[in-house]
N, C-alpha and C positions, 0 to 999 in steps of 0.2 A: 338575468340570463341563467339558465340551468347549468348543472355541473358538467354535463357532457360537452357542450360547446366550449366551455372554459378550458377543459382539458385539451380538446382538439386544437383550439387556437394557440394555447401555450406550446404544444408540441410543434405546431407549424412555425411559430416564431423562432423557436429554438433551433429547429433544423435549418431554417433559412439563414440564421446567424452562423451556424457551423459551415454551411456550404459557402457563404460569402467569405469567411475567414480562409477556408481552404483554397478557394479559387484565387483570392488576392495574393496568396503565397505560393501558388503552384509553380511559378517560374523561379522560385528561390530554393527549390529542392531537386534540382536536376542531377546532381552527383551525390555520392554517398556521404561525403563530409557535410555538405549542406543539409542533407536529409537527417543526419544523426545529431549534429551539434550546432548547426546553423553557422553564424559568423563569429561565435564566441564573444559577442559584445552585449550580452543581456544585462539589463540594469537590475537594481535591487528589487523593485516591485515585481517585475516579471519573473525573476528567479525565485523569489520567496513565495509568491502565489502559486507558481508552477510546482514548487516543492510541496506546499500545503495541499493543493488539490490532488496531487499524486498520492499523498499520504492518506487523505480521508475521502472515503467514498460511501456508497450505500452500505458497504460491508460494516463500516463503523456505526453509522446511524441506526441501521436495522439489526444487524447480527450481534455485534459486540455490545452496543449500548443496551439493547434489550436483555441479552443473556447475562451480562455482568450486573445490571441493575436488579434483575430478578434474584440472582444468587446472593448478592452482597448488599442490597438495599442502598443506603446513602453512601456506603463505602465504594459503591460502583463508580463514583466520580474520580477515584484515584487514577485509573488508566488515562483519563483525559488530562489530568494535571501532569502525569508522567510524560505523556506525549508532548506537552508543551515545554516542560523543563528539560527532559532528557532527550526526547526525540527531535526537538527543534532547537532550543537554545544551546544545549551542550553539543549537539551534533554539528551545528554550524561553527561553534567556537573551536571545536577540536579538529574537524575534518575539512571544512569548506576551503579555507585559505591554502592549506598545503596541497589539497587535491587539485584545486584550480591551477596552482603554479606548476605542478608536475605534469598535469594533463596538457597544459598549453605548451610547455617547453618541449615535451617529448611527442607532441601531437597525438596524444592518446584519446580515443573516441569510445572506449568501452572498458569494463572491468577486466575481461580476459586479456586485453592488450596491456593493461596496467600490470597484471601478474606476469605476463611474458617479459615486459621491460624490466620489472623488478628482479625476477628470479631467473631470467634467461632460459625459460622452459616453454617450448611449444606444446609439450604434452600437458602441462598445467593449464595453458590457455585453452586447449581443446576440452579438457575436463570441465573447466569453468563454463564454456559454451554449452556443453551438454546439460549441466545442472541448471543453468539459467533458462534455457529454452524449454526443458521438460517440466521443471517445477514452478515456473511462472504460470503455466497453464491452469492449475487448480486455483491460484490466486485470481487469475483473470475470470475463471468460472464463478468464483465467489462474488465478484462484482456484478455479474449478471443476476445471480441468485438474490442479491441484496434488494433488487427491485421487484421480484416476483410477488412477495407477500403484500407489498404496497399496492401493486396493480390490482390484485384480486380483492383486496379488502377496502382500501381507501378510495381508489379511483374508479373501480368498477370496470376496468379494462383487462382483457385477457392477458395473462402474464407473458404469453408467447409474443404478443404484439409489442409489449413494452421492451422485452429483451431484443427484439429485432430492431426497434427504434434506436437503442443505445449502440447496438452493433453497427448499424448503418451510419449513425452520427460519428462514432469513433473512427470507422474506416474512412469516411469522407475527410475528416480533419487530418488523419495520418497520411493517407495515400495521396491526397492532393497537395498538402502543404508541409508535411514532415515536421521536424522539430520546431522550426520558426513559427509555424501556424499553431502548434499546440501551446507554445508559450503565450501567444497573443490571446488564444481562446481561454487558456487557464486564467489569465489576468481578469477577464470579464467574469468567468465562471466563479472565480474566487470571491468577487464582490457579491455575486448571487448567493453563494454559500453563507457569507457573513450575514447578509440581510435576512436570509431564510431562517438561519438558526436563531437569531435574536427574536424574530417574529414568532417562531415556534415556541420558544421559552415563555414568552408573554401569553400566548394563546393557551398553552397547557396550564400554566399557573393560575390563570384567571377562570379556568373551567370550573363548573360546579363540583366536580369530583375532587379537585385539589383545594379550591376555596381560597386562593390567594397565596402570596409568598410566605407569610408568617405561619398561617394555618398548615400549609402544605409541608413546610420544613419540619414543623413540630410533629405532624402525622407520620411522615416518612422516617423520622428519627425513631419514633416509637416502633414502627414496623420493623426497622432494622434491628432493634433490640430483641424483638420477638423471633427473628430468624434464628438467633443463637449460633453465630458463626463459630465453628470448631477450628482448632489449629490447622487441620487439613484444608479447611475453607480459606483461611488467611493465606496459606501457602499457595493455593490456587489463584487467589486474588493477586498476590505479588508476582506470581509467574506471568500472569496476564499483563501486569504493568510493565514488567521488564521486557517481555517478548515484543509488545507493541511499541515500546519506547527505544530500548537499545537495539532491538531487532532491525529497525529501519537503518541503522548505521551500516549494515552489511548488505542491504538490498540494492542491486545494481541500478534499478530505475530511479532510486532516490539519489545515489551517488552521481548519477548521470547529470543531475541538475547543477552540480558544481562546475562541470566542465565548461559550460558556456558563459559563466559570469565574467563581466567585463574587466574588473580590476579589484584590488583589495579594499578600496573604499566602498565599492558596491557590496562586497562581502559583509562588511561591518553593518551597513544599513539593512541588508537582507536578513541578518541575524535577528535584529529587532522586529522587523516586519513579520518574519516567519514565526517567531515566538508569539507575537500578539495574535496572529491568525489562528495558531493552534489553540491558544487559551480560549478563544471565542468558539471556534468550530468544534474542537474535540471536547473541551470542558462543557460546552453547552449540550452537545450531543449525548454525552454520558450522563449529564445531570438529568436530562429528560428521561433517559432509560432508568435512572435510579428511582423514579416515581412510579414504576410499573405496578408495585404492590398496593398502591392506592386505588388502582383500577380493577385488579383481579385478586381474589383470595387464593385461587389455585390455577395452575396452567390449564386444567380441564375446563375452566370457565371461559376460555377463549372460544368465541363462537365459530361455527362452521368447520372447515377442514383444518383450521389452525389450532384446534384443541390439542393441548399438550406440547406445542412447539414454540420455543422462545423466539423464533424468527418472526412470529406473528404478533408479538407483544406490542411493539411500537405502532404498527399500522392500526391495530384495534384501539389502542390508547388514543391516537389522534382522531379516529372515527368517533369515539365516545366523547371527545372533548368539545364537540359541536363547532368545529372549525368552519369558517365561511368558505364559499365556493372560490372566492378570489385567493384566499390563503392556501386552499388545496392546490390551486394552480402554481402558487409560489413553491409549495412543497414538491410538486412534480418537477419544476425546474431545478430546485435545489438538489434533489436526488439524482436526476438525470445528468446534471452538470457535474456533480461530484463523481458519478460513475464513469461518465465519458472521459473526463480528464485523467482519472486513474487508469482506465482501460487503455487510453492512448499512450500513456507513459509506459505501461507494461508491454504493450504491443511493439512500440518502437524499440525498446530495449531488447526484447527477446528475438525479434526478427532481424534487426540490423546486426546483432551480435553473431547470429548464425550465418548471415550472408557475408559480412566483411571479415570475420575471424576464422571461419571454417571453409565455406564454399569458395570464396574469391581466391584465397591463396592456392587452392588446389586446381580449380577449373577455370578461373578467369584472371590469370596472372597479368595479362596485358590490358586489362580493362582500365579505362581512365576514371571509372566511378559511375558512369551513366548506366551501363548494363546492370551493374550490381545494385544500383538504386532501384531500377525497375524490378529486379529480382526480389529485393526487400519488400516492395509494395505487394508483390504476389504472395510472399510469405505472410504478410500482414493479414491478407484475406484468409489464408489457410489457418493461421493462428486464432483469429477471431471465431472462425467456424468451429474449430475443435473445442474452443472454450465454451461456446454456446451449447454444444452437445453434452459436454461434461456437466454444465450447469443444470441440465435436466435430470441429473442423478439425485437420489434421495440422500443427500449429505448436507448437514447443517452448515450455514455460512461460516461460523466460527471455526469448525473443524477444517474446512478446505483452506481457509486463510492461514491457520496455525501450521498446517502441514507444510505449506509453501514457505512461510517465513522461517520455520524451524530449520528446515534443511538448507535453504539458501543462506540465511544469516549464520547458521552453525558452520557452514563451509567457508564463507568468505570474510566475515567480520574481523576475526583475529588476524589472519595474514594480511588483510588490507590495511587495517588501522595500525598494526604494529609496524608495517613497512614504512609508513609515513614518518615514524619517529625513531625507530631503532635500527641502526645500521647492522647490528650483529645478527639479525634474523636472516638465516640462510635458506637455501633451497630445501634442505632436509627438514628444517623446522616448518617452512611454508607448506610442504606436502603433508607433513604429519598433522598440522593443524587443520588443513583443508579436509583431508580424508577422515580424520577423527571426528570432526564436527558433522560431516556428512553422515557417517555411520551412526553416530549417536542420535541424530535427528530422525532416522528412518523408522524406528519401531511403531509409532502411531499409524503411519501410512501402511506398513506391512500388516499390522493387526486389523486395520480397517478393511483391507482387501482380502486377507486370507485367514485371519484368526480373530474374528470379531468378539469372541467370548473371552479372550485373554485379559487378565486383570492383575493388578498389584494390590497387596493388602493395604487397607486404609484409603488408598487413592481411587480405586475402582478400575473401570475398563481402560486399557492402554490406549485404545483408539480415541478416547476422550481427553487424553493428557497431552495434546499437542503443545500447549504453552509450557508445561513442565519440561518436556523433552527439549524444547527449543532453548530454554534457559541453560539446561545442562549441556547441550551441544555447544553453545557459545563459550561456556566456561571451560569445557574440555578442550576446545580448539585453542583458546588462549594458553592454557597450561602446556599443551603439546608444542605449540610454536616456540615458547620460551625454553622449555626443558630440552627439547631435541636440538635446538640451535646451540644451546650452551654445551650439550654433550658432544656435539660435532664441531666445536669451535676450532677455527683455523683450517678447516677443510675447504673453505670457499672464500674468495676475496670479496670485499665490499663492492657493490655495484656503484662505481663512481659517477656514472652518467645519471643514474636515477636521483642521486643526492646532489648533483651538480658540483662534484668535488674535482678540483684540478688534478690532472695526472702528476 
């Protein structure tokens, strides 16, 4: 069978699977609670795989793996290791149990609601809603863009067609089935990702260009030495590690996965499963990217329209590796599954937050949840459409994702995490941390839009420093939360309800 029929059959099977999952769960998402958090009885495997598939998409496989591998050689695997240890293992150990308990006891369904409950501030909730809805759009757009280079290079399919496929698939699963459907779809998609990454590693390592595991590792270690990483390069590498690992701790679509876990026992099991998943998927993805310099001497050697663009490294590597038609089909499923699961999580988080935390309290106060659930589904369509339009802009995948993560994590990570453990964090500290992180994370976006020539000595163009500013934003937010709370000590009582303290 030739490549084209394999691709079409693969797409058809995948879309049929998504439709089936959505239809089977359509009756379980009639009101807003069911649409956003389901029955709050998700087991370890469902929760862990949903967390992992929301974490890793084509953005990681194509954008980050290719870009970091080219810049840092074999050191480019560090983000994958960081994603497993920090972004999965530590995140679950530190956040999952406490978040699940608070969210279940106080019936919290979103991060803005958590801030409102903790700090007693509707204005803070509204600010969080605005940040989430606006700045999840570029992240969503980066998910689309992650597939475009693959479609044009590896699969021979027009990039517009492939973007429309993942848009349609994600809308079907979200609009028809809501949170419950995405959990079940993510479970299957997670296994597809595991199998696909393992198959890709073996296929690339056995290619003539790499020459096997021993020869390949020796060759890329030598290439890494030839790169001659500077102190600024190492700083950029660790900024990427920290942003993609600690940054997930403050992303609402990731925190959302803790809300529906059944009990503490499932949290413990989910911690192990999530970590294993991240080691295979993220570690494997970044490892493949680290081999890019074995395939190309210069970025200008990338054929066609991809010349000079790191987004086209991985697709052309796979094309040169002589992968079979069947494995190309597996790659397609891997990338679409990863992208659809991430896009679904982002879409549910952004739209349900806007509907239930901003629109419903103002315009639908007497609604029992059914009308607002319908509104959320309409907003899903709008959100996906806007993301698709932005994805067609000339912005690298890594930049779009880092802008989103930097601003959202910079705004939310510190006030959210500290709230779980420190009773002395007050509203003044929460506001200071949130606004300070938000403002600190903005410069790369502003420079991208209005001042593209702006640069910093040694580091280069500000618009390319998303990971750097993201890390600084998170650090600034933590410092402000603590310092301002201590400086205003005694001006606000402890929220006893949030900490379940008896009056």
